[in-house]
C-alpha positions in Angstrom: 0.1 0.1 0.1 1.1 3.6 -0.6 -0.4 6.8 0.7 -1.9 9.8 -0.9 -0.6 12.8 1.1 -3.1 15.6 1.3 -1.7 19.2 2.0 -3.6 22.4 2.2 -2.8 25.0 -0.3 -0.9 27.2 2.3 1.3 23.9 2.5 0.3 23.1 6.2 0.1 19.4 6.3 -3.4 18.1 6.7 -4.1 15.8 9.5 -5.6 13.2 7.4 -3.9 11.0 4.9 -5.9 8.7 2.5 -4.9 5.2 1.7 -4.6 4.1 -1.8 -4.3 0.8 -3.6 -1.2 0.0 -5.6 -1.1 -2.5 -8.2 1.6 -2.8 -11.0 4.7 -0.6 -11.3 4.9 3.1 -10.5 5.4 5.2 -13.5 5.5 8.8 -12.5 4.6 11.0 -9.6 1.8 13.5 -10.0 0.3 16.6 -8.3 -3.4 17.4 -8.6 -5.4 20.2 -7.3 -8.6 18.8 -5.7 -11.1 20.9 -3.7 -8.9 22.7 -1.0 -6.1 20.2 -1.1 -3.2 19.5 -3.2 -2.9 15.6 -3.9 0.4 14.0 -4.5 0.7 10.3 -5.5 2.6 7.8 -7.4 0.9 6.9 -10.7 0.5 3.2 -11.3 0.4 1.3 -14.4 -3.0 1.2 -16.1 -2.4 -2.1 -17.7 -3.1 -4.9 -15.2 -1.8 -7.6 -17.5 -2.3 -9.5 -20.7 -2.6 -13.0 -22.1 -2.3 -14.5 -25.6 -1.5 -12.7 -28.9 0.3 -15.4 -30.5 -2.7 -17.1 -32.4 -5.4 -15.1 -34.5 -8.7 -14.4 -32.8 -10.6 -11.7 -31.0 -9.1 -8.7 -29.2 -10.7 -8.6 -25.7 -10.3 -5.3 -23.8 -11.4 -5.6 -20.2 -11.9 -2.8 -17.6 -12.3 -2.9 -14.0 -12.9 0.2 -11.7 -14.2 2.7 -14.3 -15.7 3.8 -11.0 -12.7 4.0 -8.6 -14.7 2.7 -5.5 -15.4 -0.6 -7.4 -12.2 -2.5 -6.8 -13.4 -6.2 -7.5 -13.0 -6.0 -11.3 -9.4 -5.1 -10.9 -8.7 -7.9 -8.6 -10.8 -10.3 -10.8 -9.0 -9.4 -13.9 -5.6 -10.0 -12.4 -7.0 -13.4 -11.0 -8.2 -14.4 -14.4 -4.9 -13.9 -16.1 -3.3 -15.9 -13.3 -5.8 -18.7 -14.1 -4.9 -18.7 -17.7 -1.2 -18.8 -17.0 -1.6 -21.7 -14.7 -3.5 -23.5 -17.1 -1.0 -23.1 -19.9 1.6 -24.5 -17.4 -0.5 -27.4 -16.4 -1.7 -28.2 -20.1 1.0 -27.6 -22.7 -2.0 -28.2 -25.3 -3.9 -25.2 -23.9 -4.8 -22.9 -26.9 -5.7 -19.4 -26.4 -7.1 -17.7 -29.7 -6.7 -13.9 -29.8 -5.6 -11.6 -27.1 -6.8 -10.3 -23.7 -5.8 -7.0 -22.4 -7.0 -5.8 -18.9 -7.0 -2.2 -17.7 -7.8 -0.2 -14.6 -10.4 2.4 -15.5 -10.4 5.3 -13.3 -6.8 5.1 -12.3 -6.7 8.2 -9.9 -10.3 7.2 -8.6 -9.1 3.8 -7.9 -6.0 4.8 -6.1 -7.8 7.1 -3.8 -10.9 4.9 -3.4 -13.3 7.3 -4.9 -16.0 6.8 -7.4 -14.6 9.7 -9.3 -12.6 12.9 -8.5 -14.6 15.5 -10.7 -16.8 13.7 -13.2 -18.1 10.2 -13.4 -15.8 8.6 -15.9 -18.5 6.3 -17.3 -20.7 9.3 -18.2 -18.3 11.6 -20.3 -17.6 9.5 -23.3 -19.3 11.8 -25.9 -17.4 12.2 -29.1 -17.1 16.1 -29.2 -15.6 16.1 -25.8 -13.3 13.2 -26.2 -11.8 14.9 -29.4 -11.4 18.1 -27.6 -9.5 16.6 -24.8 -7.3 14.5 -27.3 -6.2 17.8 -29.0 -5.1 19.4 -25.7 -1.6 19.0 -23.9 -1.9 16.3 -21.7 0.0 18.3 -19.2 -3.1 20.7 -19.0 -5.4 17.9 -18.1 -6.3 16.4 -14.7 -8.9 14.0 -13.2 -11.3 12.4 -15.5 -10.5 14.2 -18.7 -6.9 12.9 -18.4 -8.2 9.4 -17.7 -10.3 9.5 -21.0 -7.3 10.4 -22.9 -5.0 7.9 -21.4 -7.6 5.2 -21.8 -8.1 6.3 -25.4 -4.5 6.1 -26.1 -4.1 2.7 -24.4 -7.0 1.1 -26.4 -5.7 2.5 -29.6 -2.3 1.1 -28.9 -3.6 -2.3 -28.3 -5.8 -2.3 -31.6 -2.7 -1.3 -33.5 -0.4 -4.2 -31.9 -3.0 -6.9 -32.5 -5.3 -6.2 -35.5 -8.3 -8.4 -35.1 -11.5 -9.0 -37.1 -13.4 -8.9 -33.6 -13.0 -6.6 -30.7 -14.5 -7.4 -27.4 -15.0 -4.8 -24.7 -15.9 -6.1 -21.2 -16.6 -3.6 -18.3 -16.7 -5.0 -14.8 -18.8 -3.3 -12.3 -20.3 -3.7 -8.6 -23.2 -1.8 -6.9 -24.0 -0.1 -3.9 -27.0 -2.3 -3.0 -27.0 -6.1 -2.5 -28.2 -8.5 -5.3 -27.0 -6.5 -8.4 -26.0 -9.3 -10.4 -26.6 -8.9 -14.2 -25.1 -8.0 -17.6 -25.9 -5.1 -19.9 -25.2 -5.3 -23.7 -24.8 -2.3 -26.0 -27.0 -3.8 -28.6 -29.6 -6.6 -29.2 -27.5 -8.6 -31.8 -23.8 -9.5 -31.1 -23.6 -7.9 -27.7 -26.7 -9.6 -26.5 -25.5 -13.1 -27.6 -22.3 -12.5 -25.6 -24.1 -11.2 -22.6 -26.4 -14.3 -22.4 -23.3 -16.4 -22.1 -22.2 -14.8 -18.7 -25.2 -16.8 -16.8 -26.8 -13.8 -15.3 -29.9 -11.7 -16.1 -29.7 -9.5 -19.1 -30.9 -5.9 -19.0 -32.0 -4.5 -22.3 -31.8 -0.7 -23.3 -30.0 0.3 -20.2 -27.0 1.5 -22.0 -29.4 3.8 -24.2 -30.6 5.5 -21.1 -27.2 6.5 -19.8 -25.4 9.7 -21.1 -21.8 9.0 -22.1 -20.8 5.5 -21.0 -17.5 4.0 -22.3 -19.2 0.9 -23.8 -21.5 3.0 -26.0 -18.6 5.1 -27.2 -16.8 1.8 -28.2 -19.8 0.2 -29.7 -20.3 3.2 -32.0 -16.7 2.6 -33.4 -15.3 5.9 -31.8 -12.1 4.0 -31.0 -11.4 3.8 -34.8 -12.2 0.0 -34.6 -13.4 -0.3 -38.1 -13.5 -2.6 -40.1 -13.4 -5.0 -37.0 -16.7 -6.1 -35.5 -17.3 -4.7 -32.1 -19.1 -6.3 -29.0 -19.5 -4.6 -25.7 -21.0 -5.9 -22.4 -21.0 -4.6 -18.7 -21.1 -6.9 -16.1 -22.5 -6.2 -12.4 -21.1 -8.6 -10.1 -22.8 -7.6 -6.8 -22.1 -5.3 -3.9 -19.0 -3.3 -3.7 -17.6 -4.9 -0.5 -18.9 -8.7 -1.1 -15.9 -11.0 -1.6 -18.1 -12.8 -3.9 -18.2 -10.0 -6.3 -14.7 -10.8 -7.1 -15.4 -14.4 -7.7 -18.3 -13.5 -9.9 -16.2 -11.1 -12.0 -13.5 -13.9 -12.5 -16.4 -16.1 -13.8 -17.7 -13.3 -16.1 -14.3 -12.8 -17.6 -13.6 -16.5 -18.3 -17.1 -17.0 -19.5 -16.4 -14.0 -21.9 -13.4 -15.4 -23.2 -15.1 -18.7 -23.9 -18.1 -17.0 -25.7 -15.8 -15.0 -27.8 -13.8 -18.2 -28.8 -10.6 -17.5 -27.2 -10.6 -20.7 -25.2 -12.2 -24.2 -25.7 -15.8 -24.5 -24.2 -14.6 -27.4 -21.9 -11.9 -25.7 -19.9 -11.7 -23.5 -16.8 -15.0 -24.4 -15.3 -15.2 -23.6 -11.6 -17.6 -24.2 -8.6 -18.2 -20.5 -8.6 -19.6 -20.8 -12.2 -22.1 -23.3 -11.2 -23.0 -21.2 -8.1 -23.7 -18.2 -10.4 -25.8 -20.2 -12.7 -28.0 -21.4 -9.9 -28.4 -18.1 -8.6 -29.5 -16.7 -11.8 -32.4 -19.2 -12.3 -34.4 -17.2 -9.6 -34.6 -14.2 -12.0 -35.9 -13.6 -15.4 -33.2 -14.3 -18.1 -34.0 -11.0 -19.9 -35.5 -7.9 -18.6 -36.2 -4.5 -20.2 -35.4 -1.1 -18.7 -38.5 1.1 -18.3 -37.6 4.0 -16.2 -34.5 5.8 -14.8 -34.7 8.2 -12.0 -31.8 10.9 -12.8 -30.6 13.0 -10.1 -28.6 16.3 -9.9 -26.1 17.5 -7.1 -28.6 19.8 -5.7 -31.5 17.3 -5.3 -30.5 16.0 -1.9 -31.5 12.5 -3.1 -31.9 10.0 -0.3 -32.9 6.6 -1.2 -35.3 4.8 1.5 -33.4 2.1 3.2 -33.7 -1.7 2.6 -34.1 -1.8 -1.3 -32.4 -4.7 -3.0 -31.8 -5.2 -6.7 -34.5 -6.9 -8.4 -37.0 -6.3 -5.6 -40.5 -5.8 -6.7 -41.9 -2.3 -6.4 -45.5 -1.0 -7.1 -46.7 2.1 -8.9 -46.9 5.0 -6.2 -44.5 3.2 -3.8 -42.5 5.8 -1.8 -38.9 4.9 -2.8 -36.8 8.0 -1.8 -36.8 11.6 -1.0 -35.4 14.8 -2.4 -35.7 18.5 -2.0 -39.1 18.4 -3.8 -40.5 15.8 -1.2 -41.3 12.0 -1.6 -40.0 10.2 -4.9 -42.7 7.7 -5.9 -42.4 4.7 -8.4 -43.9 5.8 -11.7 -44.8 2.1 -12.4 -44.9 -1.6 -11.3 -41.6 -3.5 -11.9 -38.3 -4.5 -10.3 -36.0 -2.0 -9.0 -32.4 -1.8 -10.0 -29.2 -0.1 -8.7 -30.9 1.9 -6.0 -28.5 4.6 -4.9 -26.7 4.0 -1.4 -23.7 6.1 -1.8 -23.0 9.6 -2.0 -21.7 10.1 -5.6 -23.8 9.2 -8.5 -26.1 10.7 -11.3 -28.9 8.0 -11.2 -31.0 7.4 -8.2 -32.6 4.1 -9.3 -33.8 2.1 -12.4 -37.0 0.0 -12.9 -37.1 -3.0 -15.3 -39.9 -5.2 -16.3 
């Protein structure tokens, strides 16, 4: 572990220091203005690791911690690569088609255990803004705009290094409420077929309801992926602090590789995979998003306690409160991702 050291702008040392996670090799020291503090820390490598690349096949680009307070995906991607390495050592005939590359998403947020510093990194991937940031001197950028530029450059580098006919984006997440285990495809063709192979309920049209997610940017070809075919799926593994969220994310990563044709269907099956399959049988295999309750920073939104993902709600049910008073469910359905953390732009989702 390394520490982020916080100093007030008058250079008086702040009494608090904030722990950060350290994964990979340090590459440089950085200083950022954030609120009333200067933040000093050692940057870590964005790339968690890679596997394959010797045989033709799909390029799989996997992300953990696009929200910095969701570390399970980073841990899981490291473990998945270790599993592949061990399988290669155990079985010399093990064959991996294509290449897997794993990244930390919001590097600064991850190091400081914060969902984001200034802007939600999974809400700012709109083409005009990204192009604007790419044209600026990187030294003038900080917080999430810098993350966007570095991710764009890292993705483009991997595409150039390993030209492939198919590119798969996998985005691993966790939620602040229990029971949030599902997948979100960016379309209802190739991405949906991939999402179905992750053994969890599939939520349709959720990506369409969110402004500026990374996967929507990727699916639109904005990483200059043409002529390759692009599939993109997000996987929600459960609650942030639940240790099982890491195991589920490992299962999702291996299942994604299997579905993409990187590994043989008969290898790397685990007990955790069987548990995930059994868990999913209690929910509908596919549901459709019907409502999103967007919130702003001045709404003082407070979710009422006790709601779980996929819990049934009734039209008119008192779900939350904000500055305008009670927030009522506009329809019957099941609630998803009720917000039980300080930062966030969506209070809850309702699916049917």
